[in-house]
C-alpha positions as CSV (number, residue, x, y, z in Angstrom):
1,X,-46.8,1.0,51.9
2,X,-49.8,-0.6,50.2
3,X,-49.2,-4.3,49.5
4,X,-51.5,-6.2,47.1
5,X,-50.0,-9.6,46.7
6,X,-50.4,-13.4,46.4
7,X,-48.6,-16.3,48.0
8,X,-46.6,-18.8,45.9
9,X,-47.8,-21.6,48.1
10,X,-46.8,-25.2,47.4
11,X,-43.8,-24.2,45.3
12,X,-40.8,-24.4,47.7
13,X,-42.8,-25.7,50.7
14,X,-45.1,-28.6,49.8
15,X,-48.6,-29.1,51.1
16,X,-50.2,-32.3,49.9
17,X,-53.7,-31.1,49.5
18,X,-52.6,-28.5,47.0
19,X,-51.1,-31.1,44.6
20,X,-51.6,-34.7,45.6
21,X,-49.7,-36.1,42.6
22,X,-46.4,-35.1,44.3
23,X,-47.1,-37.6,47.0
24,X,-48.3,-40.4,44.7
25,X,-47.1,-43.9,45.5
26,X,-46.5,-43.0,49.2
27,X,-48.5,-42.8,52.3
28,X,-46.7,-39.6,53.3
29,X,-48.9,-36.7,54.4
30,X,-46.2,-34.1,54.8
31,X,-42.9,-33.0,53.4
32,X,-40.9,-34.5,56.3
33,X,-41.9,-38.1,55.2
34,X,-42.0,-37.7,51.4
35,X,-38.2,-38.2,50.9
36,X,-38.3,-40.9,53.5
37,X,-40.9,-42.9,51.5
38,X,-39.4,-42.6,48.0
39,X,-36.1,-43.8,46.5
40,X,-33.6,-41.0,46.5
41,X,-33.5,-40.7,42.7
42,X,-37.3,-40.6,42.4
43,X,-37.6,-38.0,45.1
44,X,-34.9,-35.8,43.5
45,X,-36.4,-36.0,40.0
46,X,-40.0,-35.4,41.3
47,X,-39.0,-32.3,43.3
48,X,-36.8,-30.8,40.7
49,X,-39.5,-31.2,38.0
50,X,-42.1,-29.7,40.3
51,X,-39.9,-26.7,41.1
52,X,-39.0,-26.1,37.5
53,X,-42.6,-26.3,36.2
54,X,-45.0,-25.1,39.1
55,X,-43.8,-21.5,39.0
56,X,-42.0,-19.9,36.1
57,X,-41.2,-16.4,34.8
58,X,-44.5,-16.5,33.0
59,X,-46.3,-16.7,36.3
60,X,-44.6,-13.5,37.6
61,X,-45.8,-11.7,34.4
62,X,-49.3,-13.0,35.0
63,X,-49.3,-11.9,38.6
64,X,-48.3,-8.4,37.5
65,X,-51.1,-8.5,35.0
66,X,-53.6,-9.0,37.9
67,X,-52.6,-5.6,39.1
68,X,-50.6,-7.0,42.1
69,X,-47.4,-5.6,43.4
70,X,-45.9,-8.3,45.6
71,X,-45.5,-12.0,46.2
72,X,-45.1,-13.9,49.5
73,X,-42.8,-16.9,49.0
74,X,-42.8,-19.6,51.6
75,X,-39.4,-21.2,52.0
76,X,-38.4,-24.2,54.2
77,X,-35.7,-24.3,56.9
78,X,-33.7,-26.4,54.5
79,X,-33.7,-23.7,51.8
80,X,-29.9,-23.7,51.7
81,X,-29.6,-27.5,51.2
82,X,-27.9,-28.3,54.5
83,X,-30.5,-30.6,56.1
84,X,-30.6,-34.2,54.7
85,X,-32.6,-35.8,53.2
86,X,-34.1,-32.6,51.8
87,X,-33.0,-30.7,48.7
88,X,-32.3,-27.0,49.0
89,X,-34.1,-24.4,46.9
90,X,-32.0,-21.3,47.1
91,X,-31.4,-21.3,43.3
92,X,-35.2,-21.1,42.8
93,X,-35.4,-18.2,45.2
94,X,-32.6,-16.5,43.3
95,X,-34.6,-16.8,40.1
96,X,-37.7,-15.5,41.8
97,X,-35.8,-12.3,42.7
98,X,-34.7,-11.8,39.1
99,X,-38.2,-12.3,37.8
100,X,-39.8,-10.1,40.5
101,X,-37.4,-7.3,39.7
102,X,-38.0,-7.6,36.0
103,X,-41.8,-7.2,36.4
104,X,-41.8,-4.7,39.2
105,X,-42.9,-7.0,42.0
106,X,-41.7,-7.1,45.6
107,X,-40.9,-10.3,47.5
108,X,-41.8,-11.1,51.1
109,X,-39.6,-14.1,52.0
110,X,-41.6,-16.2,54.5
111,X,-39.7,-18.8,56.6
112,X,-42.6,-21.3,56.6
113,X,-41.2,-24.2,58.5
114,X,-38.9,-24.9,61.5
115,X,-37.0,-28.2,62.3
116,X,-39.0,-30.0,65.0
117,X,-42.2,-28.3,63.9
118,X,-43.4,-24.9,65.0
119,X,-47.2,-25.7,64.8
120,X,-47.8,-29.3,64.1
121,X,-49.7,-28.5,60.9
122,X,-49.0,-30.1,57.5
123,X,-47.9,-26.6,56.3
124,X,-45.2,-26.7,59.1
125,X,-43.6,-29.6,57.4
126,X,-44.4,-32.4,59.8
127,X,-47.9,-33.3,61.1
128,X,-48.6,-33.5,64.8
129,X,-45.1,-32.6,66.0
130,X,-44.4,-29.2,67.6
131,X,-41.2,-29.3,69.6
132,X,-38.9,-26.8,67.8
133,X,-38.8,-24.3,70.8
134,X,-37.8,-27.2,73.1
135,X,-34.6,-27.8,71.1
136,X,-32.1,-25.0,71.6
137,X,-29.8,-26.0,68.7
138,X,-32.8,-26.0,66.3
139,X,-33.8,-22.5,67.5
140,X,-30.2,-21.4,66.8
141,X,-30.5,-23.1,63.4
142,X,-33.5,-21.0,62.5
143,X,-31.5,-17.9,63.4
144,X,-28.8,-19.0,61.1
145,X,-31.3,-19.4,58.2
146,X,-32.7,-15.9,58.8
147,X,-29.1,-14.5,58.9
148,X,-28.2,-16.1,55.6
149,X,-31.4,-15.0,53.9
150,X,-30.7,-11.4,55.1
151,X,-27.1,-11.6,54.0
152,X,-28.1,-12.8,50.5
153,X,-31.1,-10.7,49.8
154,X,-31.1,-7.9,52.4
155,X,-30.1,-5.2,49.8
156,X,-32.0,-6.5,46.8
157,X,-34.3,-4.1,45.0
158,X,-37.0,-6.7,44.9
159,X,-37.0,-7.4,48.6
160,X,-40.0,-6.2,50.6
161,X,-39.0,-7.9,53.8
162,X,-38.5,-11.2,55.6
163,X,-41.1,-12.9,57.7
164,X,-39.4,-14.4,60.8
165,X,-41.5,-17.6,61.0
166,X,-44.9,-18.7,59.7
167,X,-47.7,-19.5,62.2
168,X,-46.0,-20.5,65.4
169,X,-48.7,-21.8,67.8
170,X,-48.9,-20.7,71.4
171,X,-49.5,-23.0,74.4
172,X,-53.0,-21.7,74.9
173,X,-54.0,-22.7,71.4
174,X,-52.4,-26.2,71.1
175,X,-55.4,-28.0,72.7
176,X,-58.0,-25.5,71.6
177,X,-57.0,-26.1,67.9
178,X,-57.0,-29.8,68.5
179,X,-53.8,-30.1,66.4
180,X,-52.9,-33.8,66.9
181,X,-56.4,-34.9,66.1
182,X,-56.4,-32.8,62.9
183,X,-52.8,-33.7,61.9
184,X,-52.1,-37.2,63.2
185,X,-48.4,-37.8,63.9
186,X,-46.8,-40.8,62.2
187,X,-44.3,-41.4,65.0
188,X,-46.0,-41.1,68.4
189,X,-42.6,-41.2,70.2
190,X,-41.3,-38.3,68.1
191,X,-44.5,-36.4,68.8
192,X,-44.6,-37.0,72.5
193,X,-44.1,-33.8,74.5
194,X,-45.4,-31.6,71.6
195,X,-47.0,-28.4,72.7
196,X,-47.5,-24.8,71.7
197,X,-44.8,-22.3,72.5
198,X,-44.8,-20.0,75.6
199,X,-45.7,-16.5,74.6
200,X,-42.6,-15.2,76.5
201,X,-40.4,-17.5,74.3
202,X,-42.0,-16.3,71.1
203,X,-41.6,-12.6,72.0
204,X,-37.9,-13.0,72.8
205,X,-37.4,-15.1,69.7
206,X,-39.0,-12.4,67.5
207,X,-36.9,-9.7,69.2
208,X,-33.7,-11.7,68.7
209,X,-34.6,-12.4,65.1
210,X,-35.1,-8.7,64.5
211,X,-31.6,-8.1,65.6
212,X,-30.2,-10.8,63.4
213,X,-32.1,-9.5,60.3
214,X,-31.3,-5.9,60.9
215,X,-27.6,-6.6,61.1
216,X,-27.7,-7.6,57.4
217,X,-30.9,-6.1,55.9
218,X,-31.1,-2.5,54.9
219,X,-33.2,-0.2,57.1
220,X,-35.9,0.4,54.4
221,X,-36.8,-3.4,54.3
222,X,-39.5,-4.8,56.6
223,X,-39.2,-7.3,59.4
224,X,-42.5,-9.2,59.5
225,X,-43.8,-11.3,62.4
226,X,-46.9,-13.5,62.6
227,X,-49.5,-12.9,65.3
228,X,-49.6,-16.6,66.4
229,X,-53.4,-16.5,65.8
230,X,-53.8,-13.9,68.5
231,X,-54.1,-10.6,66.6
232,X,-54.8,-8.2,69.5
233,X,-52.2,-9.3,72.1
234,X,-49.3,-7.4,70.5
235,X,-50.1,-3.8,71.4
236,X,-47.2,-3.4,73.9
237,X,-44.7,-5.3,71.8
238,X,-41.7,-3.8,70.0
239,X,-42.7,-0.3,70.9
240,X,-39.1,0.8,71.6
241,X,-37.5,3.3,69.2
242,X,-35.0,0.7,68.0
243,X,-37.7,-1.3,66.2
244,X,-38.2,0.2,62.8
245,X,-40.2,-1.0,59.8
246,X,-41.9,-3.8,61.7
247,X,-45.0,-5.3,60.2
248,X,-47.6,-7.5,61.9
249,X,-49.0,-10.4,59.8
250,X,-52.4,-12.0,60.5
251,X,-54.1,-14.9,58.7
252,X,-57.8,-14.5,58.4
253,X,-59.6,-17.4,56.9
254,X,-63.4,-17.5,56.9
255,X,-65.0,-19.3,59.8
256,X,-68.6,-20.3,59.4
257,X,-71.2,-17.6,59.8
258,X,-72.4,-19.3,63.0
259,X,-69.0,-18.9,64.5
260,X,-68.9,-15.2,63.5
261,X,-72.3,-14.7,65.1
262,X,-74.2,-13.9,62.0
263,X,-77.1,-15.4,60.0
264,X,-76.4,-18.0,57.3
265,X,-76.8,-15.6,54.4
266,X,-74.3,-14.0,52.1
267,X,-75.3,-10.5,53.0
268,X,-75.1,-11.2,56.8
269,X,-71.8,-13.1,56.4
270,X,-70.2,-10.3,54.4
271,X,-71.4,-7.7,57.0
272,X,-69.8,-9.8,59.8
273,X,-66.5,-10.0,57.9
274,X,-66.4,-6.3,57.4
275,X,-67.2,-5.6,61.0
276,X,-65.4,-8.5,62.9
277,X,-62.2,-8.8,60.8
278,X,-62.2,-5.2,59.6
279,X,-62.4,-3.8,63.1
280,X,-59.7,-6.1,64.4
281,X,-57.3,-5.1,61.6
282,X,-58.1,-1.4,62.1
283,X,-57.5,-1.7,65.9
284,X,-54.0,-3.2,65.4
285,X,-53.2,-0.9,62.6
286,X,-52.8,1.8,65.3
287,X,-49.7,-0.1,66.6
288,X,-48.2,-1.7,63.5
289,X,-48.7,-1.8,59.8
290,X,-50.9,-4.9,59.5
291,X,-50.9,-7.2,56.5
292,X,-53.3,-10.1,56.0
293,X,-50.7,-12.5,54.9
294,X,-53.2,-15.3,54.0
295,X,-56.8,-15.2,53.0
296,X,-59.0,-16.8,50.3
297,X,-62.6,-17.1,49.1
298,X,-63.4,-20.5,50.5
299,X,-66.3,-20.2,52.8
300,X,-69.1,-22.1,54.6
301,X,-71.8,-21.0,52.3
302,X,-70.3,-22.6,49.2
303,X,-69.8,-26.2,50.4
304,X,-70.0,-29.2,48.2
305,X,-73.4,-30.1,49.6
306,X,-74.9,-26.6,49.1
307,X,-73.4,-26.3,45.7
308,X,-75.5,-29.3,44.5
309,X,-78.6,-27.1,44.7
310,X,-76.9,-23.9,43.6
311,X,-76.7,-22.4,40.1
312,X,-73.4,-21.2,38.8
313,X,-74.6,-17.6,39.0
314,X,-75.7,-18.0,42.6
315,X,-72.3,-19.5,43.5
316,X,-70.6,-16.6,41.7
317,X,-72.6,-14.0,43.5
318,X,-71.8,-15.5,46.9
319,X,-68.1,-15.6,46.1
320,X,-68.2,-12.0,44.8
321,X,-69.9,-10.8,48.0
322,X,-67.3,-12.6,50.1
323,X,-64.4,-11.2,48.0
324,X,-65.6,-7.6,48.3
325,X,-66.3,-7.9,52.0
326,X,-62.8,-9.2,52.7
327,X,-61.1,-6.6,50.5
328,X,-63.1,-3.9,52.2
329,X,-61.9,-5.2,55.6
330,X,-58.3,-5.4,54.5
331,X,-58.4,-1.7,53.5
332,X,-58.2,-1.0,57.3
333,X,-54.7,-2.4,57.2
334,X,-51.6,-2.0,55.0
335,X,-52.2,-4.8,52.5
336,X,-52.7,-8.5,51.9
337,X,-51.4,-11.7,50.2
338,X,-54.1,-14.1,48.8
339,X,-53.5,-17.8,49.5
340,X,-52.6,-19.0,47.0
341,X,-51.6,-18.2,43.4
342,X,-52.5,-21.7,42.1
343,X,-53.4,-25.2,43.1
344,X,-53.4,-28.5,41.1
345,X,-56.6,-30.2,42.0
346,X,-58.7,-33.0,40.6
347,X,-62.0,-31.3,40.9
348,X,-63.9,-34.1,39.2
349,X,-63.4,-36.3,42.3
350,X,-63.8,-33.7,45.0
351,X,-64.0,-35.1,48.5
352,X,-63.6,-31.8,50.4
353,X,-66.6,-30.2,52.1
354,X,-65.5,-26.6,51.4
355,X,-64.6,-25.7,47.8
356,X,-60.8,-26.0,47.4
357,X,-60.9,-24.2,44.1
358,X,-61.7,-20.9,46.0
359,X,-58.1,-21.0,47.3
360,X,-56.7,-20.6,43.8
361,X,-56.4,-16.9,42.8
362,X,-56.0,-17.6,39.1
363,X,-59.2,-19.7,39.1
364,X,-61.1,-17.2,41.2
365,X,-60.2,-14.4,38.7
366,X,-60.9,-16.6,35.6
367,X,-64.3,-17.6,37.0
368,X,-65.2,-14.0,37.8
369,X,-65.5,-14.6,41.5
370,X,-62.7,-12.1,42.1
371,X,-62.5,-9.1,39.8
372,X,-59.1,-7.6,39.0
373,X,-60.4,-4.1,39.5
374,X,-61.3,-4.8,43.1
375,X,-57.7,-5.7,44.0
């Protein structure tokens, strides 16, 4: 197994920063509130147009032309259209399988959100709320979504596997990651009691989810679980013989060079990436096939402030060094998925400190920051 892929972020699970126009005319910051801030007919038309146009068959052909062999597709818990006021997107996922199989790509279905929030991030569907594991009926609902996904796609040629749940956060990281300060909840009463999940709960949930998926998914497909931002704590997990074709997913975005303990230069930064991230991936590869399910070129050396005094060639050289360092580090594992395939950004009015365009794989390739032959 050697996965070289890209995420289809912001297609079926919305993230406002990736395409602000979808949220125009509202104060909504996440997908939970978008349909609650728009008239129903406006919401339906806006979402359907987005899904029809954001990703098409042409994009699957383009992804294959990059030399990639897989796509990771985030889907919401309302994928089957059974949670008002949201609109399901199972037809879009059906089309994705047809396109993937036509162009020789594999799909990792990634359940990206959970009702009640599994992390409190905007990408979890609702900002500042993390109570999913406290609501037994919603835990059961997630199992039902996984079951139905496995029943529908478990024997499809284009299926690589199913990821149980994206980025659930643990108790020990809730305060450390300062979630509710970064993602301010709209409804303080709803958010009250939010917290990370106990590790014991997540481990049992993953094991139970494995059983659900394996009941309907062929043995050659992969069950993928996220590391909850704690890559090295899973060495004694799922070691029993019954657990077959299990993959560990980690998301390694670039912290500042100071946080990595290296000098603020491209060479030093790249060296730290190879050693810090590369060694961690190699360590866990002894226990599971490890995929880096999300990474990008955005980094602390190419900030808006620094770019003001940086030539295009200097910027390109830094991005290339960062790209090669990460790809070298990921070779210690079993593959990767870049985040993300595309973004729709107004770069003329950038307000971000770190360059958002470096999250866009198509742009990174077009600009020469990421070379196809390196992938």
